[in-house]
C-alpha positions as CSV (number, residue, x, y, z in Angstrom):
1,X,-9.1,6.4,10.6
2,X,-8.6,5.2,7.1
3,X,-5.2,5.6,5.3
4,X,-7.1,7.4,2.5
5,X,-8.5,10.2,4.7
6,X,-7.4,13.7,5.5
7,X,-7.2,12.7,9.1
8,X,-4.4,10.2,8.4
9,X,-2.5,12.7,6.3
10,X,-2.5,15.0,9.3
11,X,-2.0,12.2,11.9
12,X,1.0,10.5,10.5
13,X,3.4,13.5,10.2
14,X,2.5,14.5,13.8
15,X,3.4,11.1,15.2
16,X,6.6,10.8,13.1
17,X,7.8,14.2,14.2
18,X,7.0,13.5,17.9
19,X,8.7,10.1,17.6
20,X,12.1,11.6,16.7
21,X,11.8,14.4,19.2
22,X,11.4,12.3,22.3
23,X,13.8,9.9,24.1
24,X,14.1,6.4,22.7
25,X,12.9,4.8,25.9
26,X,9.5,6.6,25.7
27,X,8.8,6.0,22.1
28,X,6.8,2.8,22.7
29,X,4.4,4.9,24.8
30,X,3.9,7.3,21.9
31,X,3.4,4.5,19.3
32,X,1.0,2.6,21.6
33,X,-1.0,5.7,22.4
34,X,-1.1,6.6,18.7
35,X,-2.2,3.1,17.8
36,X,-5.0,3.1,20.3
37,X,-6.1,6.5,19.2
38,X,-6.0,5.3,15.6
39,X,-8.1,2.3,16.3
40,X,-10.5,4.1,18.6
41,X,-11.1,6.7,15.9
42,X,-13.2,4.0,14.1
43,X,-15.2,3.0,17.2
44,X,-14.0,3.5,20.8
45,X,-15.6,0.3,22.1
46,X,-13.4,-1.7,19.7
47,X,-10.5,-0.8,22.0
48,X,-11.9,-3.0,24.8
49,X,-11.9,-6.0,22.5
50,X,-8.4,-5.4,21.4
51,X,-7.2,-4.8,24.9
52,X,-8.9,-8.0,26.1
53,X,-7.1,-10.1,23.4
54,X,-3.8,-8.4,24.3
55,X,-4.1,-9.3,28.0
56,X,-5.2,-12.9,27.4
57,X,-2.3,-13.5,25.0
58,X,0.2,-11.7,27.2
59,X,-0.6,-13.6,30.4
60,X,-0.9,-16.9,28.5
61,X,2.6,-16.3,27.3
62,X,3.7,-15.6,30.9
63,X,2.1,-18.9,32.2
64,X,3.3,-21.0,29.3
65,X,6.9,-19.7,29.8
66,X,6.9,-21.0,33.3
67,X,4.7,-24.1,32.7
68,X,4.5,-25.8,29.4
69,X,0.9,-26.9,29.5
70,X,-1.0,-28.0,26.5
71,X,-4.3,-27.4,28.4
72,X,-3.3,-23.8,29.0
73,X,-2.3,-23.4,25.3
74,X,-5.6,-24.7,24.1
75,X,-7.6,-22.7,26.6
76,X,-5.7,-19.4,25.7
77,X,-6.1,-20.0,21.9
78,X,-9.8,-20.7,22.4
79,X,-10.4,-17.6,24.5
80,X,-8.6,-15.4,21.9
81,X,-10.3,-17.1,19.0
82,X,-13.7,-16.8,20.7
83,X,-13.7,-13.0,20.2
84,X,-13.4,-13.5,16.5
85,X,-15.9,-16.4,16.3
86,X,-18.5,-14.4,18.2
87,X,-18.4,-11.2,16.3
88,X,-17.8,-12.6,12.8
89,X,-19.6,-15.9,12.7
90,X,-22.4,-16.0,15.2
91,X,-25.0,-14.6,12.7
92,X,-23.9,-17.0,10.0
93,X,-24.1,-19.9,12.4
94,X,-27.6,-18.7,13.3
95,X,-28.6,-18.8,9.7
96,X,-27.2,-22.3,9.1
97,X,-29.1,-23.6,12.2
98,X,-32.4,-22.2,10.9
99,X,-31.7,-23.5,7.3
100,X,-31.1,-27.0,8.7
101,X,-34.2,-26.8,10.9
102,X,-36.2,-25.7,7.9
103,X,-35.2,-28.8,5.9
104,X,-36.8,-31.0,8.5
105,X,-39.8,-28.9,9.6
106,X,-40.8,-27.2,6.4
107,X,-39.7,-23.8,7.8
108,X,-42.2,-24.1,10.6
109,X,-39.5,-24.1,13.3
110,X,-36.7,-21.6,13.7
111,X,-34.1,-21.1,16.4
112,X,-33.8,-17.4,17.3
113,X,-31.6,-15.3,19.5
114,X,-30.7,-11.7,19.6
115,X,-27.4,-10.0,20.3
116,X,-28.5,-6.7,19.0
117,X,-26.9,-5.3,15.9
118,X,-23.4,-6.9,15.8
119,X,-20.7,-4.8,14.2
120,X,-17.6,-6.6,13.0
121,X,-14.7,-4.8,14.7
122,X,-12.3,-3.7,12.0
123,X,-9.0,-5.7,11.9
124,X,-10.1,-8.4,14.3
125,X,-9.3,-11.1,11.9
126,X,-5.7,-9.8,11.7
127,X,-4.8,-9.0,15.3
128,X,-6.5,-12.2,16.6
129,X,-4.1,-14.2,14.4
130,X,-1.2,-12.3,15.8
131,X,-2.3,-13.0,19.3
132,X,-2.5,-16.7,18.5
133,X,0.9,-16.6,16.9
134,X,2.5,-15.3,20.1
135,X,0.8,-17.9,22.3
136,X,1.8,-20.8,20.1
137,X,5.4,-19.5,19.5
138,X,6.0,-19.2,23.3
139,X,4.6,-22.7,23.9
140,X,6.8,-24.1,21.1
141,X,9.8,-22.2,22.4
142,X,10.3,-20.5,19.1
143,X,10.6,-17.2,21.1
144,X,10.9,-16.2,24.7
145,X,7.9,-14.6,26.3
146,X,7.8,-10.8,26.0
147,X,8.2,-9.3,29.5
148,X,7.3,-5.8,28.6
149,X,3.5,-5.5,28.4
150,X,3.8,-2.2,26.4
151,X,5.9,-3.7,23.7
152,X,3.6,-6.7,23.4
153,X,0.5,-4.4,23.3
154,X,2.2,-2.5,20.5
155,X,2.7,-5.8,18.6
156,X,-1.0,-6.4,18.7
157,X,-2.0,-2.8,17.9
158,X,0.8,-1.2,15.8
159,X,-1.3,1.2,13.7
160,X,0.3,0.9,10.2
161,X,-0.6,-2.8,10.0
162,X,-3.5,-3.0,12.6
163,X,-6.6,-3.2,10.5
164,X,-5.6,-5.2,7.5
165,X,-2.1,-6.6,8.1
166,X,0.4,-7.8,7.0
167,X,0.1,-10.5,9.7
168,X,3.4,-10.4,11.5
169,X,5.1,-13.0,13.7
170,X,6.1,-11.8,17.2
171,X,9.7,-12.8,16.6
172,X,10.0,-10.5,13.6
173,X,8.1,-7.4,14.8
174,X,8.5,-7.1,18.6
175,X,12.4,-6.8,18.5
176,X,12.0,-3.9,16.0
177,X,10.1,-1.8,18.6
178,X,13.2,-2.0,20.9
179,X,15.7,-0.9,18.3
180,X,17.2,2.6,18.8
181,X,16.3,4.3,15.5
182,X,17.7,7.5,14.3
183,X,16.2,9.7,11.7
184,X,17.6,8.7,8.3
185,X,17.1,9.8,4.7
186,X,16.9,6.1,3.6
187,X,13.9,5.4,5.8
188,X,12.1,8.6,5.0
189,X,12.7,8.3,1.2
190,X,11.7,4.6,1.0
191,X,8.6,5.2,3.2
192,X,7.5,8.2,1.1
193,X,7.9,6.3,-2.1
194,X,5.8,3.4,-0.8
195,X,3.1,5.7,0.5
196,X,3.0,7.7,-2.7
197,X,2.7,4.5,-4.7
198,X,0.0,3.2,-2.4
199,X,-2.1,6.4,-2.8
200,X,-1.7,6.2,-6.6
201,X,-2.8,2.6,-6.7
202,X,-5.8,3.2,-4.4
203,X,-7.2,6.6,-5.4
204,X,-6.3,6.6,-9.1
205,X,-6.6,3.0,-10.1
206,X,-8.6,1.0,-7.6
207,X,-11.3,3.6,-6.8
208,X,-11.8,4.2,-10.6
209,X,-11.9,0.5,-11.5
210,X,-14.5,-0.5,-8.8
211,X,-17.0,2.0,-10.4
212,X,-17.0,-0.1,-13.6
213,X,-17.1,-3.4,-11.7
214,X,-20.0,-2.4,-9.5
215,X,-21.9,-1.0,-12.5
216,X,-21.7,-4.3,-14.3
217,X,-22.6,-6.5,-11.3
218,X,-25.5,-4.3,-10.4
219,X,-27.1,-5.0,-13.8
220,X,-26.2,-8.6,-14.3
221,X,-29.8,-9.6,-15.1
222,X,-30.2,-6.9,-17.8
223,X,-30.4,-8.3,-21.3
224,X,-28.0,-5.5,-22.3
225,X,-25.2,-7.0,-20.2
226,X,-23.4,-9.6,-22.3
227,X,-20.8,-12.2,-21.6
228,X,-17.9,-10.1,-22.8
229,X,-18.7,-7.3,-20.4
230,X,-19.3,-9.8,-17.5
231,X,-15.9,-11.5,-18.1
232,X,-14.2,-8.1,-18.1
233,X,-16.0,-7.2,-14.9
234,X,-14.7,-10.4,-13.2
235,X,-11.2,-9.7,-14.4
236,X,-11.6,-6.1,-13.2
237,X,-12.8,-7.3,-9.8
238,X,-9.8,-9.5,-9.3
239,X,-7.5,-6.6,-10.3
240,X,-9.4,-4.2,-8.1
241,X,-9.0,-6.5,-5.0
242,X,-5.3,-6.9,-5.8
243,X,-4.6,-3.2,-6.4
244,X,-6.7,-2.0,-3.5
245,X,-5.1,-4.4,-1.0
246,X,-1.6,-4.1,-2.2
247,X,-2.1,-0.3,-2.1
248,X,-3.0,-0.6,1.6
249,X,0.1,-2.8,2.2
250,X,2.3,-0.2,0.4
251,X,1.0,2.6,2.7
252,X,1.3,0.3,5.7
253,X,4.9,-0.5,4.9
254,X,5.8,3.1,4.1
255,X,4.2,4.4,7.3
256,X,6.1,1.8,9.4
257,X,9.3,2.6,7.6
258,X,9.2,6.2,8.9
259,X,9.7,4.7,12.4
260,X,12.5,2.5,11.2
261,X,10.3,-0.6,11.2
262,X,10.1,-3.0,8.3
263,X,6.9,-4.9,7.6
264,X,6.6,-8.1,5.5
265,X,5.6,-7.9,1.9
266,X,2.2,-9.4,1.1
267,X,2.2,-9.7,-2.7
268,X,4.9,-11.1,-5.0
269,X,3.4,-10.5,-8.5
270,X,0.7,-13.2,-8.1
271,X,-0.5,-13.0,-11.6
272,X,2.9,-14.1,-12.9
273,X,2.2,-17.5,-11.3
274,X,2.4,-20.6,-13.5
275,X,0.5,-22.9,-11.2
276,X,-1.9,-22.8,-8.3
277,X,0.7,-23.7,-5.7
278,X,2.9,-20.8,-6.7
279,X,-0.1,-18.4,-6.8
280,X,-0.9,-19.0,-3.1
281,X,2.7,-18.4,-2.2
282,X,2.5,-15.0,-4.0
283,X,-1.0,-13.8,-3.0
284,X,-1.5,-12.5,0.6
285,X,1.7,-14.2,1.6
286,X,1.5,-13.5,5.3
287,X,-1.9,-15.2,5.6
288,X,-0.6,-18.2,3.7
289,X,2.4,-18.4,5.9
290,X,0.3,-18.1,9.1
291,X,-2.1,-20.8,8.0
292,X,0.8,-23.1,7.0
293,X,2.6,-22.6,10.3
294,X,-0.3,-22.5,12.8
295,X,-2.9,-24.8,11.1
296,X,-1.7,-26.9,8.2
297,X,1.6,-28.2,9.8
298,X,0.0,-28.8,13.3
299,X,-2.7,-30.9,11.6
300,X,0.0,-33.1,10.0
301,X,0.6,-31.2,6.7
302,X,1.4,-33.6,3.9
303,X,1.1,-37.1,5.4
304,X,3.3,-39.7,3.8
305,X,1.4,-42.8,2.6
306,X,-1.9,-41.3,3.6
307,X,-3.3,-39.4,0.7
308,X,-6.8,-39.2,2.3
309,X,-5.5,-37.4,5.4
310,X,-3.4,-35.0,3.2
311,X,-6.4,-34.3,1.1
312,X,-8.5,-33.5,4.2
313,X,-5.8,-31.2,5.6
314,X,-5.5,-29.2,2.4
315,X,-9.3,-28.9,1.9
316,X,-9.9,-28.0,5.5
317,X,-7.2,-25.3,5.5
318,X,-8.5,-23.7,2.4
319,X,-12.1,-23.7,3.7
320,X,-10.7,-21.9,6.8
321,X,-9.0,-19.4,4.5
322,X,-12.3,-18.8,2.7
323,X,-14.3,-18.4,5.9
324,X,-11.5,-16.1,7.4
325,X,-12.4,-13.8,4.6
326,X,-16.1,-13.8,5.3
327,X,-18.8,-15.6,7.2
328,X,-21.1,-16.8,4.4
329,X,-21.8,-19.7,2.1
330,X,-20.1,-17.8,-0.7
331,X,-16.7,-17.8,1.2
332,X,-17.2,-21.5,2.1
333,X,-17.3,-22.3,-1.6
334,X,-14.5,-19.8,-2.2
335,X,-12.3,-21.9,0.1
336,X,-13.6,-25.3,-1.0
337,X,-13.0,-24.7,-4.7
338,X,-9.6,-23.1,-4.1
339,X,-8.7,-26.2,-2.0
340,X,-9.9,-28.6,-4.8
341,X,-7.7,-26.7,-7.3
342,X,-4.7,-27.0,-5.0
343,X,-5.2,-30.7,-4.6
344,X,-5.5,-31.2,-8.3
345,X,-2.5,-29.1,-9.0
346,X,-0.3,-30.9,-6.4
347,X,-1.5,-34.4,-7.3
348,X,-0.9,-34.0,-11.1
349,X,2.4,-32.1,-10.7
350,X,4.7,-35.0,-11.7
351,X,2.4,-36.2,-14.5
352,X,2.2,-32.7,-16.0
353,X,5.9,-32.2,-15.7
354,X,6.6,-35.5,-17.6
355,X,4.0,-34.8,-20.3
356,X,5.0,-31.2,-21.0
357,X,8.7,-32.1,-21.1
358,X,8.0,-34.9,-23.5
359,X,6.3,-32.6,-26.0
360,X,8.8,-29.8,-25.3
361,X,6.1,-27.5,-23.9
362,X,8.0,-26.1,-20.9
363,X,7.6,-22.9,-18.9
364,X,11.0,-21.6,-20.0
365,X,9.4,-20.9,-23.4
366,X,7.3,-17.8,-24.0
367,X,4.1,-19.3,-25.3
368,X,3.8,-22.2,-22.8
369,X,4.6,-19.8,-19.9
370,X,1.9,-17.4,-21.1
371,X,-0.6,-20.3,-21.3
372,X,0.3,-21.6,-17.8
373,X,-0.2,-18.1,-16.4
374,X,-3.5,-17.6,-18.2
375,X,-4.8,-21.0,-16.9
376,X,-3.7,-20.2,-13.4
377,X,-5.3,-16.7,-13.5
378,X,-8.5,-18.2,-15.0
379,X,-8.8,-20.7,-12.2
380,X,-8.4,-17.9,-9.6
381,X,-11.2,-15.9,-11.4
382,X,-13.5,-18.9,-10.9
383,X,-12.7,-18.8,-7.2
384,X,-12.7,-15.0,-6.7
385,X,-16.2,-14.6,-8.2
386,X,-17.6,-16.1,-4.9
387,X,-16.2,-13.0,-3.1
388,X,-18.3,-10.7,-5.3
389,X,-21.6,-12.3,-6.1
390,X,-24.6,-11.4,-3.9
391,X,-26.2,-14.8,-4.1
392,X,-26.1,-17.9,-6.1
393,X,-28.7,-16.5,-8.5
394,X,-26.0,-14.1,-9.6
395,X,-23.7,-17.1,-10.2
396,X,-26.3,-18.8,-12.4
397,X,-26.7,-15.6,-14.5
398,X,-22.9,-15.2,-14.9
399,X,-22.5,-18.8,-16.0
400,X,-25.3,-18.5,-18.6
401,X,-23.9,-15.2,-20.0
402,X,-20.3,-16.7,-20.2
403,X,-21.7,-19.8,-22.0
404,X,-23.1,-17.5,-24.6
405,X,-19.9,-15.5,-24.8
406,X,-19.4,-16.0,-28.5
407,X,-22.9,-16.6,-29.7
408,X,-24.1,-13.4,-28.1
409,X,-20.9,-11.4,-28.4
410,X,-21.0,-7.7,-28.0
411,X,-17.7,-5.8,-27.9
412,X,-17.7,-3.0,-25.3
413,X,-14.9,-0.6,-26.1
414,X,-15.2,1.5,-22.9
415,X,-15.1,-1.7,-20.7
416,X,-12.1,-3.0,-22.7
417,X,-10.2,0.3,-22.3
418,X,-10.9,0.5,-18.6
419,X,-9.7,-3.0,-17.8
420,X,-6.9,-2.9,-20.4
421,X,-5.5,0.3,-19.0
422,X,-5.7,-1.1,-15.5
423,X,-3.9,-4.2,-16.7
424,X,-1.0,-2.3,-18.3
425,X,-0.5,0.2,-15.5
426,X,-0.6,-2.6,-12.8
427,X,1.7,-4.9,-14.7
428,X,4.0,-2.0,-15.5
429,X,4.3,-1.3,-11.8
430,X,4.9,-5.0,-11.1
431,X,7.6,-5.1,-13.8
432,X,9.6,-2.4,-12.2
433,X,9.0,-3.6,-8.6
434,X,11.4,-5.6,-6.6
435,X,11.3,-6.5,-2.9
436,X,8.6,-3.9,-2.3
437,X,10.5,-1.1,-3.9
438,X,9.2,0.9,-6.9
439,X,12.3,1.2,-9.0
440,X,11.1,3.7,-11.6
441,X,11.6,6.4,-8.9
442,X,15.2,5.5,-8.6
443,X,15.8,4.9,-12.3
444,X,15.3,8.6,-13.0
445,X,18.9,9.8,-12.4
446,X,18.3,13.5,-13.1
447,X,17.1,14.9,-9.7
448,X,14.9,17.6,-11.5
449,X,13.1,15.0,-13.6
450,X,12.7,12.8,-10.6
451,X,11.2,15.6,-8.5
452,X,9.0,16.5,-11.4
453,X,7.8,12.9,-11.6
454,X,6.9,13.0,-7.9
455,X,5.0,16.3,-8.3
456,X,3.1,14.8,-11.3
457,X,2.1,11.7,-9.3
458,X,0.9,13.9,-6.5
459,X,-1.0,16.1,-8.9
460,X,-2.7,13.1,-10.5
461,X,-3.7,11.8,-7.0
462,X,-5.1,15.1,-6.0
463,X,-7.2,15.3,-9.2
464,X,-8.7,11.9,-8.6
465,X,-9.2,12.5,-4.9
466,X,-11.9,15.1,-5.7
467,X,-14.2,12.1,-5.5
468,X,-14.6,10.5,-2.1
469,X,-12.3,7.5,-1.8
470,X,-14.0,4.2,-0.8
471,X,-12.8,2.1,2.2
472,X,-10.1,-0.4,1.5
473,X,-11.7,-3.7,0.4
474,X,-10.0,-5.9,3.1
475,X,-11.3,-3.7,5.9
476,X,-14.5,-5.9,5.7
477,X,-12.5,-9.0,6.7
């Protein structure tokens, strides 16, 4: 069930109420049952897949605890990963094989197979990574194996962060399931603020913005669609993804907080980044951390005196990040170009630092900082576009229209207002945010005004929720 459905609005209070009514030692049973019900609500057969990954990871941890075997480690990771590879990438691989055969045979030969209509299980990209985290951490002796199967199963399936993260490490999340939590106003208040903020961002901002974005992309080839509107649609798409996903994370963190559980923050004002390296530390942080700890560093990371190996490691990791988002040529190029930008940013870091210091153009000054932010944001726009285009014909059209941005300029006031309003609301929220807390709630000292503010937000959300809310964007990954 989606967070933005009436079912979740009914489901969450029931589970929270029951959680504090039952004895602490039985709470894991309630949360695990609720999590499996939550996931099975989408499609009951998905439960078998998640349970399979849970058992493989759990027993791999048991074996690796008693016998530190690299063979067992690799076998366990491959088995867990094979679930994701099959459901997410088999059709793309099929397409690639046929494309390659077509190059040599003139499309006279194709390789065909049929697995029926494969449905990508929601959340598989996220809980697969958590299963791998546990196996590797036990092998590396970063954590002790979890003896309680129920607590481990809850780590894989905990419903607030099951379908779209954040991706949590076992050493951070599992111990929290064992804490004896008492009902507290602090947890309830903080959780409610995050959920309210998340619904506002999703239903009021994201769901409204995506209508404009889709409208422009659906008529890219129209002569009436000019470069100015296309540029605003690309900016709008990036803000839509950010608002939509951060809204999900807010609701996830808020829901978990009701149970006294803290989840990791995923976004740290990414559009305030002044370079590419900083951007990827701020954007989808738990994915970046996972890739760094479980892929980049094991591959060798930054290799001293071997720039070629370092370049390969960075490029490979970013291609994996791209393909993690989606099994398509689009996402391959998403990762490839992001990786190239990262390499260029890192390799020219010292040169840029010396040059800008020499001309006194440093990021502690307003104008240089604004320019650095704008350049970083623009680079991400050129990467993110691959997540939105249908095919490379769309990309060709977009490039042509942007090249004629000034010569064929047509100011669209409605488009400018939509994207501009989104920008100011989003950046306003970011300005008052700190460590995942929305401080404007707390800055209103008068309790009557503060309650009135809550009521106003709820009222606005209800008005906008008249239209059916779309699924969260990251559910497709």
